[in-house]
KOLPATI-950125 format. One record per residue: residue number from 1; residue in three letters; x, y, z of N, C-alpha, C, CB in turn. Coordinates in steps of 0.02 Angstrom, whole numbers, plus 50000, padded with zeros to 5 digits. Glycine has a CB too. Layout:
N
+-----+---------+-------+-------+-------+-------+-------+-------+-------+-------+-------+-------+-------+-------+
: num : residuo :    nu :    nv :    nw :   cau :   cav :   caw :    cu :    cv :    cw :   cbu :   cbv :   cbw :
+-----+---------+-------+-------+-------+-------+-------+-------+-------+-------+-------+-------+-------+-------+
: NUM :     ala :     X :     Y :     Z :     X :     Y :     Z :     X :     Y :     Z :     X :     Y :     Z :
...
+-----+---------+-------+-------+-------+-------+-------+-------+-------+-------+-------+-------+-------+-------+
% end
This chain:
88
+-----+---------+-------+-------+-------+-------+-------+-------+-------+-------+-------+-------+-------+-------+
: num : residuo :    nu :    nv :    nw :   cau :   cav :   caw :    cu :    cv :    cw :   cbu :   cbv :   cbw :
+-----+---------+-------+-------+-------+-------+-------+-------+-------+-------+-------+-------+-------+-------+
:   1 :     met : 49957 : 47926 : 51403 : 49945 : 47984 : 51363 : 49871 : 47999 : 51364 : 49970 : 47973 : 51291 :
:   2 :     ser : 49856 : 48063 : 51368 : 49785 : 48082 : 51370 : 49769 : 48126 : 51310 : 49769 : 48119 : 51436 :
:   3 :     thr : 49708 : 48126 : 51292 : 49684 : 48167 : 51237 : 49630 : 48213 : 51262 : 49659 : 48124 : 51177 :
:   4 :     ala : 49629 : 48272 : 51234 : 49577 : 48321 : 51252 : 49536 : 48336 : 51190 : 49607 : 48386 : 51282 :
:   5 :     thr : 49474 : 48344 : 51199 : 49431 : 48361 : 51142 : 49406 : 48432 : 51152 : 49373 : 48311 : 51135 :
:   6 :     tyr : 49404 : 48467 : 51097 : 49380 : 48537 : 51098 : 49317 : 48539 : 51057 : 49435 : 48587 : 51071 :
:   7 :     thr : 49263 : 48555 : 51088 : 49200 : 48559 : 51052 : 49174 : 48630 : 51054 : 49148 : 48510 : 51082 :
:   8 :     his : 49154 : 48654 : 50999 : 49124 : 48720 : 50995 : 49071 : 48718 : 50940 : 49177 : 48776 : 50981 :
:   9 :     ser : 49022 : 48760 : 50949 : 48968 : 48759 : 50901 : 48985 : 48805 : 50842 : 48902 : 48780 : 50934 :
:  10 :     gln : 48962 : 48786 : 50784 : 48975 : 48826 : 50724 : 48940 : 48894 : 50728 : 48952 : 48788 : 50662 :
:  11 :     ala : 48881 : 48896 : 50757 : 48844 : 48958 : 50762 : 48880 : 49008 : 50807 : 48773 : 48946 : 50788 :
:  12 :     asp : 48909 : 48983 : 50862 : 48946 : 49027 : 50908 : 49008 : 49055 : 50874 : 48965 : 48988 : 50972 :
:  13 :     ser : 49043 : 49013 : 50836 : 49102 : 49035 : 50800 : 49085 : 49087 : 50747 : 49137 : 48975 : 50768 :
:  14 :     leu : 49032 : 49076 : 50711 : 49010 : 49123 : 50660 : 48989 : 49189 : 50691 : 48952 : 49094 : 50619 :
:  15 :     arg : 48956 : 49186 : 50748 : 48935 : 49247 : 50783 : 48996 : 49288 : 50804 : 48893 : 49229 : 50846 :
:  16 :     his : 49047 : 49255 : 50831 : 49108 : 49291 : 50851 : 49143 : 49320 : 50790 : 49156 : 49244 : 50889 :
:  17 :     tyr : 49143 : 49283 : 50736 : 49174 : 49307 : 50675 : 49139 : 49370 : 50649 : 49174 : 49253 : 50621 :
:  18 :     ile : 49074 : 49369 : 50648 : 49036 : 49427 : 50625 : 49047 : 49487 : 50671 : 48961 : 49410 : 50621 :
:  19 :     val : 49049 : 49475 : 50736 : 49062 : 49529 : 50783 : 49131 : 49558 : 50772 : 49054 : 49505 : 50856 :
:  20 :     asp : 49180 : 49516 : 50761 : 49249 : 49540 : 50750 : 49253 : 49581 : 50685 : 49297 : 49481 : 50748 :
:  21 :     val : 49221 : 49556 : 50633 : 49223 : 49592 : 50569 : 49188 : 49660 : 50575 : 49189 : 49550 : 50513 :
:  22 :     ser : 49131 : 49661 : 50609 : 49095 : 49725 : 50616 : 49135 : 49774 : 50660 : 49025 : 49714 : 50646 :
:  23 :     asn : 49168 : 49749 : 50712 : 49211 : 49793 : 50753 : 49269 : 49820 : 50713 : 49237 : 49755 : 50815 :
:  24 :     ala : 49299 : 49778 : 50671 : 49355 : 49801 : 50630 : 49331 : 49853 : 50579 : 49387 : 49742 : 50594 :
:  25 :     ala : 49273 : 49842 : 50549 : 49246 : 49890 : 50500 : 49229 : 49956 : 50535 : 49183 : 49862 : 50466 :
:  26 :     arg : 49201 : 49952 : 50594 : 49184 : 50013 : 50631 : 49248 : 50052 : 50649 : 49144 : 49996 : 50695 :
:  27 :     ala : 49300 : 50017 : 50671 : 49363 : 50050 : 50689 : 49396 : 50080 : 50627 : 49411 : 50000 : 50722 :
:  28 :     phe : 49392 : 50045 : 50570 : 49420 : 50072 : 50509 : 49383 : 50135 : 50487 : 49417 : 50019 : 50454 :
:  29 :     ala : 49317 : 50133 : 50490 : 49278 : 50192 : 50471 : 49292 : 50251 : 50517 : 49203 : 50176 : 50472 :
:  30 :     ala : 49299 : 50238 : 50582 : 49314 : 50292 : 50629 : 49382 : 50322 : 50615 : 49311 : 50266 : 50701 :
:  31 :     ala : 49431 : 50280 : 50600 : 49498 : 50305 : 50584 : 49498 : 50344 : 50518 : 49548 : 50248 : 50579 :
:  32 :     leu : 49460 : 50320 : 50469 : 49456 : 50354 : 50405 : 49424 : 50423 : 50412 : 49417 : 50312 : 50355 :
:  33 :     phe : 49369 : 50427 : 50448 : 49336 : 50491 : 50457 : 49377 : 50538 : 50500 : 49267 : 50481 : 50488 :
:  34 :     ala : 49413 : 50512 : 50549 : 49456 : 50554 : 50590 : 49512 : 50584 : 50547 : 49485 : 50515 : 50649 :
:  35 :     ala : 49541 : 50543 : 50503 : 49594 : 50568 : 50458 : 49566 : 50620 : 50410 : 49625 : 50510 : 50419 :
:  36 :     gln : 49507 : 50609 : 50383 : 49476 : 50657 : 50338 : 49462 : 50723 : 50374 : 49412 : 50629 : 50307 :
:  37 :     glu : 49438 : 50718 : 50435 : 49423 : 50778 : 50473 : 49485 : 50819 : 50486 : 49389 : 50760 : 50540 :
:  38 :     arg : 49541 : 50786 : 50503 : 49603 : 50822 : 50514 : 49627 : 50854 : 50450 : 49658 : 50775 : 50541 :
:  39 :     gln : 49617 : 50821 : 50393 : 49638 : 50849 : 50329 : 49598 : 50912 : 50314 : 49630 : 50797 : 50273 :
:  40 :     phe : 49532 : 50911 : 50325 : 49491 : 50969 : 50312 : 49509 : 51027 : 50358 : 49417 : 50952 : 50319 :
:  41 :     ile : 49524 : 51012 : 50420 : 49544 : 51065 : 50466 : 49609 : 51096 : 50444 : 49551 : 51037 : 50538 :
:  42 :     ala : 49656 : 51054 : 50421 : 49721 : 51081 : 50398 : 49711 : 51124 : 50336 : 49770 : 51023 : 50383 :
:  43 :     gln : 49665 : 51106 : 50293 : 49654 : 51146 : 50234 : 49621 : 51213 : 50251 : 49611 : 51108 : 50184 :
:  44 :     glu : 49578 : 51214 : 50301 : 49546 : 51277 : 50319 : 49594 : 51325 : 50351 : 49488 : 51263 : 50365 :
:  45 :     val : 49643 : 51300 : 50389 : 49690 : 51343 : 50424 : 49740 : 51374 : 50377 : 49725 : 51304 : 50479 :
:  46 :     arg : 49759 : 51335 : 50326 : 49809 : 51359 : 50279 : 49783 : 51419 : 50240 : 49831 : 51303 : 50231 :
:  47 :     val : 49819 : 51474 : 50240 : 49799 : 51534 : 50204 : 49852 : 51549 : 50152 : 49789 : 51595 : 50254 :
:  48 :     ala : 49830 : 51562 : 50092 : 49877 : 51577 : 50038 : 49906 : 51647 : 50049 : 49842 : 51573 : 49968 :
:  49 :     pro : 49971 : 51654 : 50041 : 50001 : 51720 : 50050 : 49978 : 51768 : 49995 : 50078 : 51714 : 50051 :
:  50 :     ala : 49968 : 51829 : 50014 : 49946 : 51880 : 49966 : 50005 : 51898 : 49920 : 49919 : 51943 : 50003 :
:  51 :     val : 49990 : 51903 : 49856 : 50041 : 51920 : 49807 : 50043 : 51996 : 49802 : 50027 : 51887 : 49738 :
:  52 :     ser : 50103 : 52023 : 49811 : 50109 : 52095 : 49807 : 50106 : 52118 : 49734 : 50175 : 52119 : 49839 :
:  53 :     glu : 50091 : 52181 : 49725 : 50086 : 52209 : 49657 : 50154 : 52209 : 49623 : 50057 : 52281 : 49659 :
:  54 :     arg : 50206 : 52218 : 49662 : 50275 : 52217 : 49635 : 50292 : 52148 : 49607 : 50326 : 52238 : 49689 :
:  55 :     ala : 50274 : 52095 : 49644 : 50288 : 52027 : 49621 : 50246 : 52010 : 49559 : 50273 : 51976 : 49677 :
:  56 :     arg : 50185 : 52034 : 49558 : 50142 : 52023 : 49499 : 50171 : 52057 : 49437 : 50071 : 52048 : 49513 :
:  57 :     ala : 50195 : 52118 : 49445 : 50224 : 52155 : 49389 : 50288 : 52120 : 49365 : 50239 : 52228 : 49409 :
:  58 :     lys : 50328 : 52094 : 49412 : 50389 : 52059 : 49393 : 50373 : 51997 : 49352 : 50430 : 52040 : 49456 :
:  59 :     gly : 50322 : 51960 : 49372 : 50301 : 51901 : 49334 : 50278 : 51919 : 49265 : 50247 : 51864 : 49371 :
:  60 :     arg : 50241 : 51974 : 49259 : 50218 : 51996 : 49193 : 50276 : 52015 : 49148 : 50169 : 52055 : 49199 :
:  61 :     arg : 50325 : 52050 : 49177 : 50384 : 52069 : 49138 : 50421 : 52007 : 49113 : 50431 : 52113 : 49179 :
:  62 :     gln : 50426 : 51956 : 49156 : 50460 : 51894 : 49136 : 50422 : 51860 : 49079 : 50467 : 51847 : 49196 :
:  63 :     leu : 50356 : 51859 : 49083 : 50317 : 51828 : 49029 : 50324 : 51866 : 48964 : 50243 : 51824 : 49049 :
:  64 :     phe : 50323 : 51932 : 48967 : 50332 : 51972 : 48906 : 50402 : 51961 : 48877 : 50320 : 52047 : 48919 :
:  65 :     ser : 50452 : 51954 : 48921 : 50520 : 51941 : 48898 : 50525 : 51874 : 48863 : 50569 : 51944 : 48957 :
:  66 :     leu : 50494 : 51823 : 48891 : 50493 : 51758 : 48858 : 50456 : 51761 : 48791 : 50459 : 51706 : 48904 :
:  67 :     ala : 50403 : 51799 : 48789 : 50365 : 51806 : 48726 : 50409 : 51838 : 48672 : 50301 : 51848 : 48737 :
:  68 :     glu : 50447 : 51888 : 48689 : 50492 : 51920 : 48640 : 50547 : 51872 : 48618 : 50523 : 51984 : 48670 :
:  69 :     his : 50571 : 51830 : 48664 : 50624 : 51783 : 48648 : 50600 : 51731 : 48597 : 50649 : 51748 : 48712 :
:  70 :     tyr : 50539 : 51707 : 48604 : 50513 : 51655 : 48560 : 50471 : 51681 : 48502 : 50472 : 51606 : 48600 :
:  71 :     glu : 50471 : 51746 : 48491 : 50427 : 51775 : 48439 : 50444 : 51749 : 48369 : 50433 : 51850 : 48440 :
:  72 :     ser : 50507 : 51742 : 48353 : 50525 : 51720 : 48285 : 50518 : 51645 : 48276 : 50596 : 51741 : 48268 :
:  73 :     ser : 50530 : 51606 : 48328 : 50529 : 51533 : 48320 : 50460 : 51501 : 48334 : 50580 : 51502 : 48365 :
:  74 :     ala : 50422 : 51530 : 48380 : 50357 : 51501 : 48397 : 50306 : 51556 : 48408 : 50362 : 51456 : 48460 :
:  75 :     pro : 50275 : 51581 : 48354 : 50229 : 51637 : 48361 : 50167 : 51620 : 48402 : 50207 : 51660 : 48293 :
:  76 :     ser : 50143 : 51558 : 48400 : 50084 : 51540 : 48439 : 50101 : 51539 : 48514 : 50056 : 51472 : 48418 :
:  77 :     leu : 50161 : 51516 : 48531 : 50183 : 51518 : 48601 : 50190 : 51590 : 48624 : 50250 : 51481 : 48609 :
:  78 :     cys : 50216 : 51632 : 48580 : 50223 : 51703 : 48596 : 50155 : 51735 : 48611 : 50258 : 51741 : 48538 :
:  79 :     ala : 50107 : 51721 : 48569 : 50040 : 51748 : 48579 : 50009 : 51722 : 48644 : 49995 : 51730 : 48520 :
:  80 :     glu : 50020 : 51658 : 48659 : 49992 : 51629 : 48721 : 50025 : 51661 : 48782 : 50002 : 51553 : 48722 :
:  81 :     leu : 50090 : 51670 : 48780 : 50125 : 51702 : 48837 : 50100 : 51774 : 48848 : 50202 : 51701 : 48826 :
:  82 :     arg : 50090 : 51810 : 48794 : 50065 : 51878 : 48801 : 49994 : 51880 : 48827 : 50068 : 51914 : 48733 :
:  83 :     ser : 49953 : 51832 : 48808 : 49884 : 51831 : 48833 : 49883 : 51813 : 48907 : 49840 : 51782 : 48792 :
:  84 :     ile : 49927 : 51768 : 48928 : 49932 : 51751 : 48999 : 49956 : 51811 : 49040 : 49980 : 51691 : 49010 :
:  85 :     ala : 50005 : 51848 : 49013 : 50031 : 51906 : 49048 : 49981 : 51962 : 49053 : 50093 : 51931 : 49014 :
:  86 :     ala : 49936 : 51966 : 49004 : 49886 : 52020 : 49003 : 49828 : 52007 : 49051 : 49860 : 52031 : 48933 :
:  87 :     arg : 49820 : 51945 : 49072 : 49765 : 51930 : 49119 : 49776 : 51965 : 49185 : 49759 : 51853 : 49130 :
:  88 :     asp : 49723 : 51979 : 49218 : 49728 : 52011 : 49284 : 49721 : 51962 : 49339 : 49676 : 52065 : 49291 :
+-----+---------+-------+-------+-------+-------+-------+-------+-------+-------+-------+-------+-------+-------+
% end
């Protein structure tokens, strides 16, 4: 039976460990910034659809209808709904 000995220096092992950790941190930072960049690009491309005047008027009518429905039971809610509907 034979035995083999493995000798390595502690400084060499520590150097490799530090290099591996720094490479992993660099790769993580690159992936993080790449993901953030894609997110910002996606946000810039997305455009909110324009609300037509007809849809806006329909929403106001619904709010005024809700305000009339709750006028006797919750006057503060009624006032809040009317103030929201009156906003432009």
